[in-house]
Structure formats: structure tokens, C-alpha cells
Residue, then its C-alpha position, 0 to 999 in steps of 0.5 A: m500500500r505504501a508503494i501505491l501511495i508513493s506512486a500516486i503522490v509522485l504522479f500527482a506532483g509531476t502532472e502539471g509542473g514536472m517538479a520533483s517531490e520528496i515523500p516524507p516517511l509514513p507509518v504503514k499503520q495509517f493505511e491499515t483501515p478499509e477506509a484508508r485503503q479505499a481513499v488511497k485507491q480512489y485517489v490513485a484512480r482519480t489522479e490517473a484519470y486527471r493525468l491522462a485527460y490533462a496530457k491530452y489537453r496539453g497535446e491539443s494546446a501545443e498543436y494550437w499554439d504551434r499553429i498560432s506561431s506559424v500563422r503569425t510568421a506567415r502573416r508578418r512575411k506577407r505584410a513585409r511584402g506589402e500584401k493585404i492581410t485578410l481573415s484567412d491570415y489569422v487563427l479564428d478558433q479559440p484556444p482549447d480549454y481543459t474540460g477533463p476531471p479536476a486535479p484530485k485532492l490528497p486524502s486528509f490523512l495524508p501529508s502533502p508532498k514537498l515540491a521542489e521549487k522551479d526557478d525559471g527566472d519568472d517565479s514571483s518568490s524570486l522576483p526582485m523589488v525596488p530595494d534590490f534594483l537600487r542595491y544592484a545598481k550601486r554594486h555594479f555601477g556605483y549608481v544611485p538614482e536621483l529620486p523626485a522631491d515628491e510624486m508631483d515632481y516626477k509627474l511634472a518631469y513625465a508630463w514635460t517629457a511627454l509634451e516634448n515628444g508629442i505624446t498627448k495629455e489624454q494618451a499619457v493620463r489614460i495609459y498611466g491609469f491603465e498601467a499603474s491602476g490610476n494611483g500608482t507612484y513613480d516606483v510602483q511595481a506590478g502586483l503592488e499597485s495599492k497601499a493595501a497590497i504593500e501593507a499586506g506584504r504581498k510579492p510583485i507579479s513581475t519586474a514591471l516598474g513605473y508609470n508605464q510598467l516597463l520590464v527589466a528587459n524593456t529597460i535594457g533594450l531602451v538603454s542599449q538603443h537610446g542611451p546616446h540620446i538620453i545622454e545628450a538630453l542630460k548634457e543639455r541640462h548639465a550645460t544650463s545647470k549650476g552648483p551641486r546640480r551640475e556636478h550631480l548631472e556630470r556624475k550621473i552621465g558617467r554612470l549612465r554611460k557605463m550602464m549603456n556600454y554594458a547594455r550594448s555589449m550584448p546582441y540587441r535581441w529581446s531573448t538576450h535582454v530577457r536572459a540578462s534581466r535575470s542577472s543582478k547586473g541586468r537588473a541594476l539598469h532598472a533603477l534608472i526608472l526611478d531617476v527623475d531625469i532618466g526615468p521619464l525619458l526611458q518610459m516616454q521613449k517606449l511610447v514614442n517607439s511604438i508610434k514611430f513603428a506604426k508610422r513606418l508601416g503607413y499608419d498615420k492616424r493618431l493612436t488612441a490611448a487604448e490602441l497605444e496600450m496594445f503595443n505595450l501589452t503585446g509588443d509593437g508588431n502584434g500591437f500594430d497587427m491589432i490596430a491596423m485591422p478594420q472593425s469587421m475583422r476585430v470582432k472575429v479575430p481571437t486575441a490569442n493570435f497576438f500572444q505567446q501561450r504562457g503570456y496568454e494563459r497568465n492574462p485573464v483579461a485577454r482570455k475573457n475578452n477573447t477578440v480584438a474588439e472586446l479587448l480594446a473595448v474593455t481597455e477603454r472601459k478600464m481607462d475611463y475608470q482609472a483615469a478618474l482616480d486621484g493619481a491620474q487626476q494629478m497627472a492631468q494637473a501636471f499636464d495642465t500646469l505645463m501647458r499653461r506655462r507654455q501658453s504664457r511662454s514660460e519654461p516648465t520648472s520641475a525641481n530637477s528634470t525640467q531645469 
């Protein structure tokens, strides 16, 4: 009976995650009663039924996502040749759902197996937080970000950078509301948007940080590609600054240059940046998001890149905040794919066409609102709500303040980045 029990526990532990298990010693007398033996037999039978059903589902799921990948590749090649994209260029059925028996629960008198943790670089228990980014930045590059005097100071810097780059108040405020839940601070991390979550000691759900919720891999790529531009912007501020502020900017430029050289030492590929984002040195660059000079420049550059990408492909209309958010949510190529299609196609094309399997399965909004039209509509509704919250209203006030100053031909005067 003990051998049967151990087999059952190992079988159950390996069903979904493929994780090894450690079975604690169990006294044989626990299984001597007829009730105990029957419970174990039922558990073994249910586990086997679940394993077989789930294996079948995973096979069907793998076939579906392979089809999504191949159709996406063909669609991109077709667009590169200047050919018209039609409904036939998308997978039009939804991903398969698991409809088999549920995973069985261990009988109450049995101890749960101790599962070995799987570290794939994206486990919430091992995700770095703001103090970690700060520590890594100081350790690897001697860099300490210049934090804003208060939240409005950062918002003024962010709004000024947006206006300088042609990003509208509506776009910025609504994207901030959507990404940072309408009240997020400049150092908000995904999963910790509310004060209650922080006070409860919850863990982040990803490394996404700041008003635009950039991942570490995003930051590495932006520093690699746009580091020289950001350095030039800091040099302009340095030239018009005096005293301690001028000296601080000079040191900051030097540290940023070192970080840029590191980012540029690796191939400019998303997969490479993802690998680097799992190292403490790669994670050190994420501290730049917190800097009142550099953080707004990086986050705004991400939005500017998406707009330029759409223009290069011939899309000249001003993107709504929800459309621009699709670029943030799924990447520039997939974002353009969604916003370029007519409404008649949006209501028919599943959102699964624009995600990797893992990202889709972790995104309940995309799964529930499973066509392009529904995803855009729910994004608009969420933006309507989040843009009315206090943090978003404060962001709107920052824009209003700067636009009034522009109208009166006076320079914006954020404590740091607009000097």
C-alpha cells in the first residue's frame, strides 16, 4: 500500500509542473483501515484519470499554439511584402480549454508532498523589488538614482517629457491609469499597485516598474538603443545647470554611460535582454526608472517607439490611448497587427493570435475578452475608470500646469528634470 501511495503522490506532483517531490516517511499503520485503503485507491484512480485527460489537453494546446506561431510568421512575411492581410491570415478558433476531471485532492490523512521549487527566472518568490534594483545598481555601477522631491515632481518631469515628444495629455493620463491602476507612484511595481497590497506584504507579479510598467528587459533594450540620446538630453541640462546640480548631472552621465556600454555589449535581441534581466547586473539598469531625469525619458521613449513603428508601416492616424496600450501589452508588431485591422475583422479575430501561450494563459483579461474588439473595448472601459482616480487626476494637473506655462511662454520648472 505504501508503494501505491508513493506512486500516486509522485504522479500527482509531476502532472502539471514536472517538479520533483520528496515523500516524507509514513507509518504503514495509517493505511491499515478499509477506509484508508479505499481513499488511497480512489485517489490513485482519480489522479490517473486527471493525468491522462490533462496530457491530452496539453497535446491539443501545443498543436494550437504551434499553429498560432506559424500563422503569425506567415502573416508578418506577407505584410513585409506589402500584401493585404485578410481573415484567412489569422487563427479564428479559440484556444482549447481543459474540460477533463479536476486535479484530485490528497486524502486528509495524508501529508502533502514537498515540491521542489522551479526557478525559471519568472517565479514571483524570486522576483526582485525596488530595494534590490537600487542595491544592484550601486554594486555594479556605483549608481544611485536621483529620486523626485515628491510624486508631483516626477509627474511634472513625465508630463514635460511627454509634451516634448508629442505624446498627448489624454494618451499619457489614460495609459498611466491603465498601467499603474490610476494611483500608482513613480516606483510602483506590478502586483503592488495599492497601499493595501504593500501593507499586506504581498510579492510583485513581475519586474514591471513605473508609470508605464516597463520590464527589466524593456529597460535594457531602451538603454542599449537610446542611451546616446538620453545622454545628450542630460548634457543639455548639465550645460544650463549650476552648483551641486551640475556636478550631480556630470556624475550621473558617467554612470549612465557605463550602464549603456554594458547594455550594448550584448546582441540587441529581446531573448538576450530577457536572459540578462535575470542577472543582478541586468537588473541594476532598472533603477534608472526611478531617476527623475532618466526615468521619464526611458518610459516616454517606449511610447514614442511604438508610434514611430506604426508610422513606418503607413499608419498615420493618431493612436488612441487604448490602441497605444496594445503595443505595450503585446509588443509593437502584434500591437500594430491589432490596430491596423478594420472593425469587421476585430470582432472575429481571437486575441490569442497576438500572444505567446504562457503570456496568454497568465492574462485573464485577454482570455475573457477573447477578440480584438472586446479587448480594446474593455481597455477603454478600464481607462475611463482609472483615469478618474486621484493619481491620474494629478497627472492631468501636471499636464495642465505645463501647458499653461507654455501658453504664457514660460519654461516648465520641475525641481530637477525640467531645469
